[in-house]
PyMOL Python script that loads the backbone (N, CA, C, O; Angstrom):
from pymol import cmd

cmd.read_pdbstr("""\
ATOM      1  N   MET A   1      -1.698 -83.361  18.712  1.00  0.00           N
ATOM      2  CA  MET A   1      -1.988 -84.655  19.259  1.00  0.00           C
ATOM      3  C   MET A   1      -3.504 -84.874  19.176  1.00  0.00           C
ATOM      4  O   MET A   1      -4.293 -83.974  19.463  1.00  0.00           O
ATOM      5  N   ILE A   2      -3.884 -86.069  18.785  1.00  0.00           N
ATOM      6  CA  ILE A   2      -5.303 -86.427  18.732  1.00  0.00           C
ATOM      7  C   ILE A   2      -5.565 -87.481  19.799  1.00  0.00           C
ATOM      8  O   ILE A   2      -4.867 -88.491  19.883  1.00  0.00           O
ATOM      9  N   ILE A   3      -6.592 -87.222  20.618  1.00  0.00           N
ATOM     10  CA  ILE A   3      -6.926 -88.147  21.702  1.00  0.00           C
ATOM     11  C   ILE A   3      -8.361 -88.647  21.533  1.00  0.00           C
ATOM     12  O   ILE A   3      -9.211 -87.960  20.968  1.00  0.00           O
ATOM     13  N   ASN A   4      -8.609 -89.850  22.031  1.00  0.00           N
ATOM     14  CA  ASN A   4      -9.960 -90.400  22.083  1.00  0.00           C
ATOM     15  C   ASN A   4     -10.588 -89.987  23.402  1.00  0.00           C
ATOM     16  O   ASN A   4      -9.964 -90.092  24.459  1.00  0.00           O
ATOM     17  N   VAL A   5     -11.823 -89.517  23.334  1.00  0.00           N
ATOM     18  CA  VAL A   5     -12.508 -89.021  24.520  1.00  0.00           C
ATOM     19  C   VAL A   5     -13.879 -89.676  24.630  1.00  0.00           C
ATOM     20  O   VAL A   5     -14.597 -89.812  23.640  1.00  0.00           O
ATOM     21  N   LYS A   6     -14.229 -90.075  25.838  1.00  0.00           N
ATOM     22  CA  LYS A   6     -15.574 -90.569  26.134  1.00  0.00           C
ATOM     23  C   LYS A   6     -16.189 -89.580  27.116  1.00  0.00           C
ATOM     24  O   LYS A   6     -15.676 -89.398  28.221  1.00  0.00           O
ATOM     25  N   ALA A   7     -17.284 -88.944  26.718  1.00  0.00           N
ATOM     26  CA  ALA A   7     -17.928 -87.929  27.544  1.00  0.00           C
ATOM     27  C   ALA A   7     -18.954 -88.571  28.467  1.00  0.00           C
ATOM     28  O   ALA A   7     -19.767 -89.389  28.035  1.00  0.00           O
ATOM     29  N   HIS A   8     -18.911 -88.199  29.723  1.00  0.00           N
ATOM     30  CA  HIS A   8     -19.875 -88.655  30.721  1.00  0.00           C
ATOM     31  C   HIS A   8     -20.564 -87.407  31.280  1.00  0.00           C
ATOM     32  O   HIS A   8     -19.999 -86.699  32.114  1.00  0.00           O
ATOM     33  N   THR A   9     -21.780 -87.147  30.818  1.00  0.00           N
ATOM     34  CA  THR A   9     -22.500 -85.947  31.245  1.00  0.00           C
ATOM     35  C   THR A   9     -23.308 -86.218  32.508  1.00  0.00           C
ATOM     36  O   THR A   9     -23.474 -87.366  32.919  1.00  0.00           O
ATOM     37  N   ASN A  10     -23.806 -85.147  33.116  1.00  0.00           N
ATOM     38  CA  ASN A  10     -24.600 -85.211  34.351  1.00  0.00           C
ATOM     39  C   ASN A  10     -23.866 -85.923  35.481  1.00  0.00           C
ATOM     40  O   ASN A  10     -24.485 -86.615  36.288  1.00  0.00           O
ATOM     41  N   SER A  11     -22.569 -85.758  35.537  1.00  0.00           N
ATOM     42  CA  SER A  11     -21.752 -86.374  36.576  1.00  0.00           C
ATOM     43  C   SER A  11     -21.810 -85.533  37.853  1.00  0.00           C
ATOM     44  O   SER A  11     -22.078 -84.333  37.798  1.00  0.00           O
ATOM     45  N   SER A  12     -21.563 -86.150  38.972  1.00  0.00           N
ATOM     46  CA  SER A  12     -21.584 -85.423  40.236  1.00  0.00           C
ATOM     47  C   SER A  12     -20.312 -84.590  40.444  1.00  0.00           C
ATOM     48  O   SER A  12     -20.303 -83.668  41.260  1.00  0.00           O
ATOM     49  N   GLU A  13     -19.243 -84.913  39.710  1.00  0.00           N
ATOM     50  CA  GLU A  13     -18.018 -84.129  39.822  1.00  0.00           C
ATOM     51  C   GLU A  13     -17.328 -84.029  38.464  1.00  0.00           C
ATOM     52  O   GLU A  13     -17.535 -84.862  37.582  1.00  0.00           O
ATOM     53  N   LYS A  14     -16.497 -82.980  38.314  1.00  0.00           N
ATOM     54  CA  LYS A  14     -15.740 -82.790  37.082  1.00  0.00           C
ATOM     55  C   LYS A  14     -14.374 -83.437  37.258  1.00  0.00           C
ATOM     56  O   LYS A  14     -13.645 -83.122  38.198  1.00  0.00           O
ATOM     57  N   LYS A  15     -14.028 -84.355  36.336  1.00  0.00           N
ATOM     58  CA  LYS A  15     -12.724 -85.003  36.405  1.00  0.00           C
ATOM     59  C   LYS A  15     -12.404 -85.664  35.076  1.00  0.00           C
ATOM     60  O   LYS A  15     -13.270 -85.844  34.220  1.00  0.00           O
ATOM     61  N   ILE A  16     -11.134 -86.019  34.929  1.00  0.00           N
ATOM     62  CA  ILE A  16     -10.674 -86.750  33.748  1.00  0.00           C
ATOM     63  C   ILE A  16      -9.929 -87.990  34.233  1.00  0.00           C
ATOM     64  O   ILE A  16      -9.014 -87.896  35.051  1.00  0.00           O
ATOM     65  N   LEU A  17     -10.327 -89.141  33.722  1.00  0.00           N
ATOM     66  CA  LEU A  17      -9.646 -90.399  33.998  1.00  0.00           C
ATOM     67  C   LEU A  17      -9.168 -90.976  32.674  1.00  0.00           C
ATOM     68  O   LEU A  17      -9.830 -90.814  31.649  1.00  0.00           O
ATOM     69  N   ILE A  18      -8.024 -91.646  32.690  1.00  0.00           N
ATOM     70  CA  ILE A  18      -7.507 -92.259  31.469  1.00  0.00           C
ATOM     71  C   ILE A  18      -7.552 -93.772  31.646  1.00  0.00           C
ATOM     72  O   ILE A  18      -6.946 -94.328  32.563  1.00  0.00           O
ATOM     73  N   LYS A  19      -8.292 -94.430  30.738  1.00  0.00           N
ATOM     74  CA  LYS A  19      -8.405 -95.891  30.739  1.00  0.00           C
ATOM     75  C   LYS A  19      -8.224 -96.383  29.318  1.00  0.00           C
ATOM     76  O   LYS A  19      -8.909 -95.914  28.409  1.00  0.00           O
ATOM     77  N   ASP A  20      -7.314 -97.318  29.113  1.00  0.00           N
ATOM     78  CA  ASP A  20      -7.105 -97.931  27.798  1.00  0.00           C
ATOM     79  C   ASP A  20      -6.931 -96.890  26.695  1.00  0.00           C
ATOM     80  O   ASP A  20      -7.572 -96.987  25.649  1.00  0.00           O
ATOM     81  N   GLU A  21      -6.084 -95.909  26.916  1.00  0.00           N
ATOM     82  CA  GLU A  21      -5.773 -94.851  25.951  1.00  0.00           C
ATOM     83  C   GLU A  21      -6.970 -93.969  25.591  1.00  0.00           C
ATOM     84  O   GLU A  21      -6.940 -93.270  24.578  1.00  0.00           O
ATOM     85  N   THR A  22      -8.009 -93.995  26.401  1.00  0.00           N
ATOM     86  CA  THR A  22      -9.181 -93.139  26.198  1.00  0.00           C
ATOM     87  C   THR A  22      -9.326 -92.233  27.411  1.00  0.00           C
ATOM     88  O   THR A  22      -9.243 -92.684  28.554  1.00  0.00           O
ATOM     89  N   PHE A  23      -9.543 -90.949  27.145  1.00  0.00           N
ATOM     90  CA  PHE A  23      -9.775 -89.986  28.211  1.00  0.00           C
ATOM     91  C   PHE A  23     -11.267 -89.996  28.535  1.00  0.00           C
ATOM     92  O   PHE A  23     -12.088 -89.661  27.681  1.00  0.00           O
ATOM     93  N   HIS A  24     -11.617 -90.371  29.740  1.00  0.00           N
ATOM     94  CA  HIS A  24     -13.009 -90.351  30.201  1.00  0.00           C
ATOM     95  C   HIS A  24     -13.204 -89.026  30.922  1.00  0.00           C
ATOM     96  O   HIS A  24     -12.636 -88.797  31.990  1.00  0.00           O
ATOM     97  N   VAL A  25     -14.018 -88.154  30.324  1.00  0.00           N
ATOM     98  CA  VAL A  25     -14.217 -86.809  30.855  1.00  0.00           C
ATOM     99  C   VAL A  25     -15.605 -86.735  31.493  1.00  0.00           C
ATOM    100  O   VAL A  25     -16.621 -86.911  30.822  1.00  0.00           O
ATOM    101  N   TYR A  26     -15.628 -86.475  32.791  1.00  0.00           N
ATOM    102  CA  TYR A  26     -16.872 -86.381  33.559  1.00  0.00           C
ATOM    103  C   TYR A  26     -17.192 -84.907  33.776  1.00  0.00           C
ATOM    104  O   TYR A  26     -16.375 -84.155  34.308  1.00  0.00           O
ATOM    105  N   ILE A  27     -18.401 -84.498  33.354  1.00  0.00           N
ATOM    106  CA  ILE A  27     -18.818 -83.106  33.488  1.00  0.00           C
ATOM    107  C   ILE A  27     -20.221 -83.020  34.080  1.00  0.00           C
ATOM    108  O   ILE A  27     -21.011 -83.957  33.961  1.00  0.00           O
ATOM    109  N   HIS A  28     -20.528 -81.885  34.721  1.00  0.00           N
ATOM    110  CA  HIS A  28     -21.824 -81.666  35.369  1.00  0.00           C
ATOM    111  C   HIS A  28     -22.960 -81.439  34.391  1.00  0.00           C
ATOM    112  O   HIS A  28     -24.096 -81.830  34.659  1.00  0.00           O
ATOM    113  N   ILE A  29     -22.672 -80.824  33.280  1.00  0.00           N
ATOM    114  CA  ILE A  29     -23.691 -80.296  32.374  1.00  0.00           C
ATOM    115  C   ILE A  29     -24.323 -81.398  31.521  1.00  0.00           C
ATOM    116  O   ILE A  29     -23.658 -82.357  31.130  1.00  0.00           O
ATOM    117  N   ALA A  30     -25.606 -81.244  31.244  1.00  0.00           N
ATOM    118  CA  ALA A  30     -26.314 -82.172  30.359  1.00  0.00           C
ATOM    119  C   ALA A  30     -25.936 -81.876  28.910  1.00  0.00           C
ATOM    120  O   ALA A  30     -25.536 -80.762  28.569  1.00  0.00           O
ATOM    121  N   ALA A  31     -26.071 -82.892  28.072  1.00  0.00           N
ATOM    122  CA  ALA A  31     -25.719 -82.751  26.654  1.00  0.00           C
ATOM    123  C   ALA A  31     -26.865 -82.109  25.882  1.00  0.00           C
ATOM    124  O   ALA A  31     -27.708 -82.802  25.314  1.00  0.00           O
ATOM    125  N   GLU A  32     -26.887 -80.780  25.868  1.00  0.00           N
ATOM    126  CA  GLU A  32     -27.915 -80.065  25.109  1.00  0.00           C
ATOM    127  C   GLU A  32     -27.341 -78.762  24.574  1.00  0.00           C
ATOM    128  O   GLU A  32     -26.670 -78.026  25.296  1.00  0.00           O
ATOM    129  N   LYS A  33     -27.608 -78.486  23.315  1.00  0.00           N
ATOM    130  CA  LYS A  33     -27.220 -77.240  22.644  1.00  0.00           C
ATOM    131  C   LYS A  33     -25.721 -76.950  22.715  1.00  0.00           C
ATOM    132  O   LYS A  33     -25.323 -75.786  22.761  1.00  0.00           O
ATOM    133  N   GLY A  34     -24.889 -77.982  22.723  1.00  0.00           N
ATOM    134  CA  GLY A  34     -23.440 -77.795  22.704  1.00  0.00           C
ATOM    135  C   GLY A  34     -22.804 -77.383  24.013  1.00  0.00           C
ATOM    136  O   GLY A  34     -21.591 -77.176  24.071  1.00  0.00           O
ATOM    137  N   LYS A  35     -23.599 -77.259  25.070  1.00  0.00           N
ATOM    138  CA  LYS A  35     -23.055 -76.820  26.362  1.00  0.00           C
ATOM    139  C   LYS A  35     -22.062 -77.831  26.922  1.00  0.00           C
ATOM    140  O   LYS A  35     -21.034 -77.447  27.480  1.00  0.00           O
ATOM    141  N   ALA A  36     -22.359 -79.112  26.778  1.00  0.00           N
ATOM    142  CA  ALA A  36     -21.467 -80.152  27.291  1.00  0.00           C
ATOM    143  C   ALA A  36     -20.149 -80.153  26.526  1.00  0.00           C
ATOM    144  O   ALA A  36     -19.092 -80.351  27.124  1.00  0.00           O
ATOM    145  N   ASN A  37     -20.196 -79.936  25.216  1.00  0.00           N
ATOM    146  CA  ASN A  37     -18.967 -79.883  24.418  1.00  0.00           C
ATOM    147  C   ASN A  37     -18.089 -78.722  24.850  1.00  0.00           C
ATOM    148  O   ASN A  37     -16.868 -78.867  24.923  1.00  0.00           O
ATOM    149  N   LYS A  38     -18.683 -77.583  25.134  1.00  0.00           N
ATOM    150  CA  LYS A  38     -17.905 -76.428  25.591  1.00  0.00           C
ATOM    151  C   LYS A  38     -17.227 -76.723  26.925  1.00  0.00           C
ATOM    152  O   LYS A  38     -16.064 -76.374  27.125  1.00  0.00           O
ATOM    153  N   GLU A  39     -17.945 -77.354  27.821  1.00  0.00           N
ATOM    154  CA  GLU A  39     -17.383 -77.704  29.128  1.00  0.00           C
ATOM    155  C   GLU A  39     -16.288 -78.758  28.977  1.00  0.00           C
ATOM    156  O   GLU A  39     -15.269 -78.700  29.666  1.00  0.00           O
ATOM    157  N   LEU A  40     -16.493 -79.711  28.086  1.00  0.00           N
ATOM    158  CA  LEU A  40     -15.502 -80.748  27.823  1.00  0.00           C
ATOM    159  C   LEU A  40     -14.208 -80.125  27.294  1.00  0.00           C
ATOM    160  O   LEU A  40     -13.119 -80.488  27.740  1.00  0.00           O
ATOM    161  N   ILE A  41     -14.319 -79.201  26.356  1.00  0.00           N
ATOM    162  CA  ILE A  41     -13.151 -78.515  25.809  1.00  0.00           C
ATOM    163  C   ILE A  41     -12.428 -77.736  26.905  1.00  0.00           C
ATOM    164  O   ILE A  41     -11.198 -77.738  26.966  1.00  0.00           O
ATOM    165  N   LYS A  42     -13.181 -77.085  27.753  1.00  0.00           N
ATOM    166  CA  LYS A  42     -12.588 -76.311  28.859  1.00  0.00           C
ATOM    167  C   LYS A  42     -11.794 -77.215  29.800  1.00  0.00           C
ATOM    168  O   LYS A  42     -10.683 -76.871  30.203  1.00  0.00           O
ATOM    169  N   LEU A  43     -12.360 -78.365  30.146  1.00  0.00           N
ATOM    170  CA  LEU A  43     -11.701 -79.286  31.063  1.00  0.00           C
ATOM    171  C   LEU A  43     -10.440 -79.884  30.439  1.00  0.00           C
ATOM    172  O   LEU A  43      -9.423 -80.032  31.118  1.00  0.00           O
ATOM    173  N   ILE A  44     -10.499 -80.227  29.157  1.00  0.00           N
ATOM    174  CA  ILE A  44      -9.323 -80.782  28.479  1.00  0.00           C
ATOM    175  C   ILE A  44      -8.225 -79.719  28.369  1.00  0.00           C
ATOM    176  O   ILE A  44      -7.047 -80.030  28.550  1.00  0.00           O
ATOM    177  N   ALA A  45      -8.594 -78.485  28.077  1.00  0.00           N
ATOM    178  CA  ALA A  45      -7.611 -77.399  27.997  1.00  0.00           C
ATOM    179  C   ALA A  45      -6.923 -77.198  29.351  1.00  0.00           C
ATOM    180  O   ALA A  45      -5.709 -76.997  29.406  1.00  0.00           O
ATOM    181  N   GLU A  46      -7.682 -77.253  30.425  1.00  0.00           N
ATOM    182  CA  GLU A  46      -7.092 -77.128  31.765  1.00  0.00           C
ATOM    183  C   GLU A  46      -6.148 -78.301  32.044  1.00  0.00           C
ATOM    184  O   GLU A  46      -5.070 -78.107  32.606  1.00  0.00           O
ATOM    185  N   TYR A  47      -6.543 -79.502  31.657  1.00  0.00           N
ATOM    186  CA  TYR A  47      -5.737 -80.702  31.896  1.00  0.00           C
ATOM    187  C   TYR A  47      -4.378 -80.599  31.197  1.00  0.00           C
ATOM    188  O   TYR A  47      -3.343 -80.906  31.788  1.00  0.00           O
ATOM    189  N   PHE A  48      -4.394 -80.160  29.920  1.00  0.00           N
ATOM    190  CA  PHE A  48      -3.158 -80.063  29.156  1.00  0.00           C
ATOM    191  C   PHE A  48      -2.472 -78.704  29.297  1.00  0.00           C
ATOM    192  O   PHE A  48      -1.406 -78.485  28.722  1.00  0.00           O
ATOM    193  N   LYS A  49      -3.081 -77.789  30.061  1.00  0.00           N
ATOM    194  CA  LYS A  49      -2.532 -76.455  30.302  1.00  0.00           C
ATOM    195  C   LYS A  49      -2.275 -75.704  28.992  1.00  0.00           C
ATOM    196  O   LYS A  49      -1.194 -75.168  28.751  1.00  0.00           O
ATOM    197  N   VAL A  50      -3.327 -75.690  28.152  1.00  0.00           N
ATOM    198  CA  VAL A  50      -3.280 -74.961  26.885  1.00  0.00           C
ATOM    199  C   VAL A  50      -4.495 -74.043  26.808  1.00  0.00           C
ATOM    200  O   VAL A  50      -5.471 -74.266  27.525  1.00  0.00           O
ATOM    201  N   PRO A  51      -4.461 -73.013  25.954  1.00  0.00           N
ATOM    202  CA  PRO A  51      -5.639 -72.147  25.785  1.00  0.00           C
ATOM    203  C   PRO A  51      -6.796 -72.917  25.144  1.00  0.00           C
ATOM    204  O   PRO A  51      -6.582 -73.920  24.464  1.00  0.00           O
ATOM    205  N   LEU A  52      -8.006 -72.443  25.365  1.00  0.00           N
ATOM    206  CA  LEU A  52      -9.193 -73.072  24.781  1.00  0.00           C
ATOM    207  C   LEU A  52      -9.095 -73.175  23.268  1.00  0.00           C
ATOM    208  O   LEU A  52      -9.592 -74.134  22.679  1.00  0.00           O
ATOM    209  N   SER A  53      -8.459 -72.197  22.634  1.00  0.00           N
ATOM    210  CA  SER A  53      -8.360 -72.177  21.176  1.00  0.00           C
ATOM    211  C   SER A  53      -7.494 -73.313  20.629  1.00  0.00           C
ATOM    212  O   SER A  53      -7.512 -73.573  19.426  1.00  0.00           O
ATOM    213  N   LYS A  54      -6.748 -73.982  21.482  1.00  0.00           N
ATOM    214  CA  LYS A  54      -5.875 -75.076  21.052  1.00  0.00           C
ATOM    215  C   LYS A  54      -6.547 -76.447  21.166  1.00  0.00           C
ATOM    216  O   LYS A  54      -5.917 -77.466  20.880  1.00  0.00           O
ATOM    217  N   VAL A  55      -7.802 -76.484  21.575  1.00  0.00           N
ATOM    218  CA  VAL A  55      -8.543 -77.746  21.722  1.00  0.00           C
ATOM    219  C   VAL A  55      -9.738 -77.715  20.780  1.00  0.00           C
ATOM    220  O   VAL A  55     -10.522 -76.767  20.783  1.00  0.00           O
ATOM    221  N   LYS A  56      -9.867 -78.772  19.969  1.00  0.00           N
ATOM    222  CA  LYS A  56     -10.934 -78.811  18.973  1.00  0.00           C
ATOM    223  C   LYS A  56     -11.485 -80.223  18.842  1.00  0.00           C
ATOM    224  O   LYS A  56     -10.723 -81.185  18.743  1.00  0.00           O
ATOM    225  N   ILE A  57     -12.808 -80.348  18.840  1.00  0.00           N
ATOM    226  CA  ILE A  57     -13.443 -81.644  18.601  1.00  0.00           C
ATOM    227  C   ILE A  57     -13.472 -81.853  17.092  1.00  0.00           C
ATOM    228  O   ILE A  57     -14.093 -81.077  16.365  1.00  0.00           O
ATOM    229  N   ILE A  58     -12.799 -82.904  16.621  1.00  0.00           N
ATOM    230  CA  ILE A  58     -12.730 -83.122  15.181  1.00  0.00           C
ATOM    231  C   ILE A  58     -13.684 -84.224  14.706  1.00  0.00           C
ATOM    232  O   ILE A  58     -13.943 -84.350  13.509  1.00  0.00           O
ATOM    233  N   LYS A  59     -14.202 -85.014  15.642  1.00  0.00           N
ATOM    234  CA  LYS A  59     -15.168 -86.052  15.274  1.00  0.00           C
ATOM    235  C   LYS A  59     -16.036 -86.366  16.489  1.00  0.00           C
ATOM    236  O   LYS A  59     -15.531 -86.487  17.605  1.00  0.00           O
ATOM    237  N   GLY A  60     -17.341 -86.497  16.268  1.00  0.00           N
ATOM    238  CA  GLY A  60     -18.240 -86.906  17.335  1.00  0.00           C
ATOM    239  C   GLY A  60     -18.899 -85.774  18.093  1.00  0.00           C
ATOM    240  O   GLY A  60     -19.121 -85.892  19.298  1.00  0.00           O
ATOM    241  N   LEU A  61     -19.218 -84.677  17.420  1.00  0.00           N
ATOM    242  CA  LEU A  61     -19.858 -83.551  18.102  1.00  0.00           C
ATOM    243  C   LEU A  61     -21.151 -83.947  18.802  1.00  0.00           C
ATOM    244  O   LEU A  61     -21.471 -83.394  19.855  1.00  0.00           O
ATOM    245  N   ARG A  62     -21.903 -84.893  18.240  1.00  0.00           N
ATOM    246  CA  ARG A  62     -23.189 -85.292  18.812  1.00  0.00           C
ATOM    247  C   ARG A  62     -23.135 -86.692  19.414  1.00  0.00           C
ATOM    248  O   ARG A  62     -24.170 -87.335  19.591  1.00  0.00           O
ATOM    249  N   SER A  63     -21.945 -87.157  19.724  1.00  0.00           N
ATOM    250  CA  SER A  63     -21.756 -88.506  20.254  1.00  0.00           C
ATOM    251  C   SER A  63     -21.006 -88.438  21.578  1.00  0.00           C
ATOM    252  O   SER A  63     -20.325 -87.451  21.859  1.00  0.00           O
ATOM    253  N   ARG A  64     -21.126 -89.470  22.381  1.00  0.00           N
ATOM    254  CA  ARG A  64     -20.341 -89.538  23.621  1.00  0.00           C
ATOM    255  C   ARG A  64     -18.880 -89.860  23.336  1.00  0.00           C
ATOM    256  O   ARG A  64     -17.995 -89.442  24.083  1.00  0.00           O
ATOM    257  N   SER A  65     -18.621 -90.602  22.259  1.00  0.00           N
ATOM    258  CA  SER A  65     -17.253 -90.922  21.858  1.00  0.00           C
ATOM    259  C   SER A  65     -16.773 -89.877  20.864  1.00  0.00           C
ATOM    260  O   SER A  65     -17.426 -89.627  19.851  1.00  0.00           O
ATOM    261  N   LYS A  66     -15.637 -89.273  21.154  1.00  0.00           N
ATOM    262  CA  LYS A  66     -15.157 -88.158  20.344  1.00  0.00           C
ATOM    263  C   LYS A  66     -13.680 -88.325  20.047  1.00  0.00           C
ATOM    264  O   LYS A  66     -12.971 -89.052  20.743  1.00  0.00           O
ATOM    265  N   LYS A  67     -13.229 -87.650  19.018  1.00  0.00           N
ATOM    266  CA  LYS A  67     -11.814 -87.481  18.738  1.00  0.00           C
ATOM    267  C   LYS A  67     -11.530 -85.991  18.912  1.00  0.00           C
ATOM    268  O   LYS A  67     -12.183 -85.148  18.298  1.00  0.00           O
ATOM    269  N   VAL A  68     -10.564 -85.685  19.743  1.00  0.00           N
ATOM    270  CA  VAL A  68     -10.257 -84.298  20.073  1.00  0.00           C
ATOM    271  C   VAL A  68      -8.798 -84.020  19.728  1.00  0.00           C
ATOM    272  O   VAL A  68      -7.904 -84.803  20.049  1.00  0.00           O
ATOM    273  N   GLU A  69      -8.583 -82.890  19.070  1.00  0.00           N
ATOM    274  CA  GLU A  69      -7.231 -82.468  18.728  1.00  0.00           C
ATOM    275  C   GLU A  69      -6.770 -81.425  19.739  1.00  0.00           C
ATOM    276  O   GLU A  69      -7.465 -80.447  20.014  1.00  0.00           O
ATOM    277  N   VAL A  70      -5.575 -81.662  20.285  1.00  0.00           N
ATOM    278  CA  VAL A  70      -4.953 -80.720  21.218  1.00  0.00           C
ATOM    279  C   VAL A  70      -3.662 -80.249  20.579  1.00  0.00           C
ATOM    280  O   VAL A  70      -2.760 -81.048  20.327  1.00  0.00           O
ATOM    281  N   LEU A  71      -3.570 -78.957  20.318  1.00  0.00           N
ATOM    282  CA  LEU A  71      -2.364 -78.396  19.670  1.00  0.00           C
ATOM    283  C   LEU A  71      -1.375 -77.904  20.688  1.00  0.00           C
ATOM    284  O   LEU A  71      -0.311 -77.404  20.324  1.00  0.00           O
TER     285      LEU A  71
END
""", "prot")
cmd.dss("prot")
cmd.show_as("cartoon", "prot")
cmd.util.cbc("prot")
cmd.orient("prot")
């Protein structure tokens, strides 16, 4: 499954909201050196109850808007 994700960094809490078929992922970490992407993958894996290895960013590594594949 491929989902659209909008990353919201430096958030006060970690959560996922779904609006208009887009997953809005709120994370604490700032977007630097891939740390935010790792946290985003972790949160999505927890949401779908799959291992980290089953979640992959396929488009938008350096953007707030991403396409993420969940196997």
